[in-house]
N, C-alpha and C positions, 0 to 999 in steps of 0.2 A: 504494500500500500504506500502511496506517495502522499506527502504533506509538505506544505511550504512553511518554513520556519526562518524568518529573516533575523538570524541571530548575530550576523557579522556585517560590518560595513563593507561596501563594495571594494575598496582598495585592499582590505585584508583578504577578501575572497580571491581577487586576482593574484595577490602574492602567493597564497596557498596553492592556487591552481598551477602557477608556473614553477613553484619550488617543489611540488609533490612528485615523488617517483611514481610513474604510471607505466603500464605495459604498452607494447606496440599497438595492440588492438584498441586501447582506450585513448591514446594520444589524438587520433583523428577526431574522436568524439569531443574531446576537450577543446580542440581548436575550433570546431564547428560551433560548439556551445558559446564560446567567447565571441565569435563572429556574429552569431544570432543576437546575443545580448547587446553588442555594439549597434547592430542594425535597429533594434527596438529603441535604444536610446536616441539614435539619430532620427528615427521617425517621430519620437516624442518631442525632440527639439524643434523639428520642422513644424509640427502641429502647433506648438506653443508660439513660435515666431510668426508664422504666416496665417494660421487659422484662429489664433487667439485662444486656443485651448490650453488649460492648465496641465503642465507636465507633472505627473505623479509617479514617484518611484514604485509605489505599490502596484499601480496599473501595469507598469513595464514588467515588473517581476511576475505579475500574474500571467502575462502573455508568455514570458519565458518558461514559466512553470508548466503551462499548458503544452507548449511545444516540446518540452522535455518528456512529458507524459506520453505524447504521441510518438516521439522518437524511441523511447524505451520499449514501446510495444513492437517496434520493428527490429530490434536487436535480436539476433538468433538466440534461441533458448539455451544453447550451449554456453554462451558467455553473458547473457543479459543480467544474470544475478550473481556473477562471480564477485569476489571480494573487491577486486580492483575497480570494477564498474560501479559497485555500490559506493565505494569511497569517492569516485568521481562525482556521482550524483550528490553525495553528502556535502561536497564543497559548495553546492548551491543551496544547501538546506533541505534537499530532498532525501528523505531517509528510506532506504530499502533494506529489508532483511535479506542477507545473503542466503543462497540456496544451501541447505544442509547437505553435506557430502559424507560418504563413507569410504574409507581407505582400505584397499585390498592389496595383499602381497602374494605374488606367485613366484614359485621357484622355477627358474629357466636354466636349462643346461644344454650343452652341445652333445648330441648323440652320434656315435660312429655309425657308418653304414654296415650293412650285412657283409659277410665274407664273400669275396669276389666282386664287390662293388667299390667305387670310389666316390667320395663326397667332395663336391666343389662348392665351397662357401665364397660368396662374392658380396661386395658392397661398394657403393658410390658415395662420394661426399662433394658438396658444393657449398662454398662460403659465400652466401648471399642469395643463391637460388633465383636467378642465375648469378654465377660468380666463379671465382677460381675453383676448379674442380679436379677431382682425381678419383681413381678407383683401385681396388685391390681384391685379391682372392687367394685362396689356399686349397690345394687338393690333398686329401688324406685318405688312407685306407681304413680297413675295419679295426685296426689296432691303434689308430690315431697317428700313425707315422706319416710324415710329410713326403710327398713326391715332388711338389714344387709350390712356390708361392710367388706372387708378383704384386707390384704396385706401379701405377702409371699416372701421368699428368694429362688432363684433357682440356686445358685452357678454360674458356668461359662456357659453362654449361649449366643446365638445371640438374636437380637431384635425380630425376627420372632418367634423363639422357646419360648422366654419369654412371648410373647403375646398369643401364643397358650396355654401355660401352665396356664396363667391367665384365659383364656376362660374356660378351663377344670375345674379349681378350682371353678370358679363362678357357673358353671353348677352343679358341685357336691354338692355345698351348697344348690342350688335350689332343687336338688333331695332329699337331707336330709330333707328339709322342705316341700316336695311335692308341689313345686311351678310349675305351668304350665302357658301357655299363655305369654311367655317371648318375649320381644323385645330386641334382642342382638345388642349392639352398640359398635363399635370398631373404632379406628383411623388407623388400619392397613388395607389398601386397598387390600393387597395381601391375607390376611386371609378372608376378607369379600367376595372377589371373589371366593375363594376356597370353602367357606361354601355355597354360593349360587349355585355353580356348583356341590356340593357334591363330590368333587374330590380333592385328595391330591397328587400332583406330587413329593413332597419332602420326601425322604426316612427318613430323620431325624425326621420327624413329625409323622411317621406311628403309633407308640404306643399312642402318645398323641391324634392323630386323631381318633383312634379307641375308646378312652374314650369319646371324644366329640360326635362322631356319636351315641354312646349309649344313650346320652341325647338329641339327635337332635330333637326328637319328642316333646320336651317341648318348642321349639323355634317356634314362629309363624312368626316373622319378623326379618330380618337381615339388619342392616343399617350401612353405613359408616359415620363417623363423623370426622371433623377436630380436631386436637389436642386442638384448642382453645375452642371447645365445649365439651371437655372430660377432663377438668382440675382436677376434683375430683379423677377420676381413675388414672390420671397421678401422682397426689400427693401421692396416696396410693402406687403406684408402686415404686416411689422414696423412700417412707418410708420402703418398704420391703427390698430394697437394703441397706439402712442405718442400720436398726434394725437387719438384718440377721436372722430373725425368722418369723414364721407364726403367724398371729394375726387375729381374727375375732371380729368385732365390731357390737354390737346390737343396739347402740344408737349413734347419731351423735356427742354427747358430748364426747364420748370415742375416737373418731378419732383423728389423729394428727392435729396440729394447721393448717397447710397448707390445709389439706383436709377439715377441718371444714369450713374455709373461702371460699374455692371454692364451696363447697356444698351449702352454704347459698346464694352465688351470683347466682348460677345456678337455685336454687329453686325460687329466686325472678325474674328470667328471664332477668337478666342484661347481655347484650352481651359482647363478647370480639372481638377485632379487629384483623383480619387476613390481614397482609400486604404482598403483593406479587409483585415481579418485573419481568416483561417479556420484551423480546427484542421488540423494536419498529418496526413494519412492514416497508417494504421498501418504499411503496407509501402512500400518504395521504388517498387514497381511501381504501386501505387495513387496515389502522389504524382506519378509521371510522367504517368499518365493524366489526373489532375486538372489538372496544369500545362498539358498540351496542349489540353484542353477550355476552359480559362479564356480563352485568347487575350490575356492581359495580361502585364505585366512583373512578375517576382518580384524583390523587393529584399531579402528577408530571411526568416528562419524564426522 
């Protein structure tokens, strides 16, 4: 519920708005709110000067409050009652109760392939999306031993393009060494779904997709993995961005320090924790149903 409480003078409100730390999603809202407030002040000034109407601060704030109410209803449900958004509304004296959330923890670990198979983990990274990007991957057998790993620099790309280029590079290396029976694992749900459907709707990926499809017969299984279970490939992708060159590693000792540590933990089967926060359902019954279906540990609300 929204309510107008003019508890601070305008200058203090502006100072708090500009000095307060806000998220990327909230910053545009803050700027638009300030612009709309200045517009209402300007209209009030013109009405007072040219139409002889009395300019009242309460009337201006009433218009701003009504606009904020309508704007709030257009914000996506995923972010409309987040803490940062509520704090932004609070700067104008509009008080919203943040959505209650519950925190779940899931144990994620890398699992080796079956005997006779090879698992290729790949990842792409983009600093800015689009921005300076790179990719990396590692091929391991059923015992977790490495056959090869790689990192590469892809110039300016998006996350999805960098991930697709990493898949292509990994498959090309498998083709060079005549490796088949590959389990391809990626943390990009978009690309995993595209590979399973053998369809690419993105025109930017057409050339890369054609190269991947040429090696598609070497892949027997395509799986999605959370980032927490794909840390070695993630470290190799980050190394590609930093080094700005292509490198192929034949031994785990040659890999970057971060990738070596992640590889050892994954091979030992040590899990990583994935923490996820979701809105609390409206009724206790819905909350119990969601908790049973999640199959994870709840540590808070």
